[in-house]
C-alpha positions as CSV (number, residue, x, y, z in Angstrom):
1,M,-98.6,-15.6,80.6
2,S,-95.0,-16.0,82.3
3,G,-91.9,-16.9,80.0
4,L,-91.2,-19.5,82.7
5,S,-91.0,-22.6,80.5
6,P,-90.2,-26.2,81.6
7,R,-86.7,-26.0,80.1
8,I,-86.0,-22.7,82.0
9,E,-87.3,-24.3,85.1
10,R,-84.8,-27.2,84.5
11,R,-82.1,-25.0,84.1
12,V,-82.6,-22.9,87.2
13,R,-82.8,-25.9,89.2
14,A,-79.7,-27.1,87.8
15,D,-77.6,-23.5,88.2
16,F,-79.1,-22.3,91.5
17,E,-78.9,-23.1,95.1
18,D,-82.2,-21.7,96.0
19,A,-84.0,-22.4,92.5
20,D,-87.6,-22.1,94.2
21,F,-86.9,-18.5,95.1
22,V,-85.6,-17.7,91.6
23,L,-88.5,-19.5,90.3
24,A,-90.9,-17.4,92.1
25,L,-88.8,-14.6,91.5
26,L,-88.8,-15.2,87.9
27,R,-92.6,-16.0,87.9
28,D,-93.4,-12.5,89.1
29,W,-90.6,-10.3,87.1
30,R,-92.6,-7.6,85.1
31,I,-90.3,-4.8,83.4
32,S,-91.8,-1.7,84.1
33,Y,-92.1,-0.2,80.5
34,E,-93.6,-3.5,79.0
35,E,-97.5,-4.2,78.9
36,E,-97.0,-8.1,78.8
37,P,-94.7,-10.1,81.0
38,P,-91.1,-11.5,79.8
39,G,-91.5,-14.2,77.5
40,E,-89.4,-17.3,77.5
41,R,-86.2,-15.4,75.3
42,L,-86.1,-13.1,77.7
43,V,-86.3,-15.1,81.0
44,A,-83.7,-17.4,79.5
45,A,-81.6,-14.6,78.6
46,A,-81.4,-13.4,82.6
47,V,-80.9,-17.1,83.7
48,L,-78.1,-17.3,81.3
49,C,-76.4,-14.2,82.1
50,A,-76.8,-15.1,85.8
51,D,-75.0,-18.5,85.5
52,G,-76.5,-19.6,88.8
53,D,-75.2,-16.4,90.8
54,L,-78.2,-14.5,92.4
55,D,-76.6,-11.3,92.3
56,E,-75.7,-11.5,88.6
57,L,-79.5,-12.5,88.2
58,G,-80.4,-9.1,89.7
59,R,-77.8,-7.3,87.4
60,A,-79.7,-8.9,84.5
61,L,-82.9,-8.1,85.5
62,D,-81.6,-4.6,86.3
63,L,-80.3,-4.5,82.4
64,A,-83.8,-5.4,81.2
65,E,-85.2,-3.0,83.1
66,M,-83.1,-0.4,81.3
67,D,-83.4,-1.9,77.9
68,W,-84.5,-5.3,77.4
69,R,-82.2,-5.4,74.2
70,D,-79.2,-5.0,76.0
71,L,-80.0,-8.2,78.3
72,L,-80.8,-10.2,74.7
73,V,-77.2,-9.2,73.5
74,A,-75.3,-10.1,76.7
75,A,-77.0,-13.4,76.5
76,G,-76.2,-14.1,73.0
77,L,-79.9,-14.1,71.9
78,A,-80.1,-11.0,70.0
79,D,-79.5,-12.4,66.6
80,R,-81.6,-14.2,64.3
81,D,-80.2,-17.7,65.0
82,W,-81.8,-17.2,68.7
83,P,-84.2,-20.1,68.8
84,R,-81.1,-22.6,67.7
85,R,-79.2,-21.2,70.4
86,L,-82.0,-21.5,73.4
87,E,-82.3,-25.2,71.8
88,E,-78.6,-25.4,72.4
89,L,-78.3,-23.9,75.9
90,L,-81.4,-25.1,77.2
91,P,-82.4,-28.7,76.0
């Protein structure tokens, strides 16, 4: 199951000029050392780090490939309050 939730899709459409391309990229995104596709928290972290910039999205996905926990830290979603932060950032 993809972590591409409706609230992430809304954020992508608001942030990215070529939202359909980004959504397709995120639907297909996999981290090579993980069996399951990234969940909502990781997908949200990549989108939030990118802030509407396709190059930054690429860097976020690369960071997750090295260690997905670093992506969570970069997005401010590594602490216990991450569900509340996601609610604030992706209403």
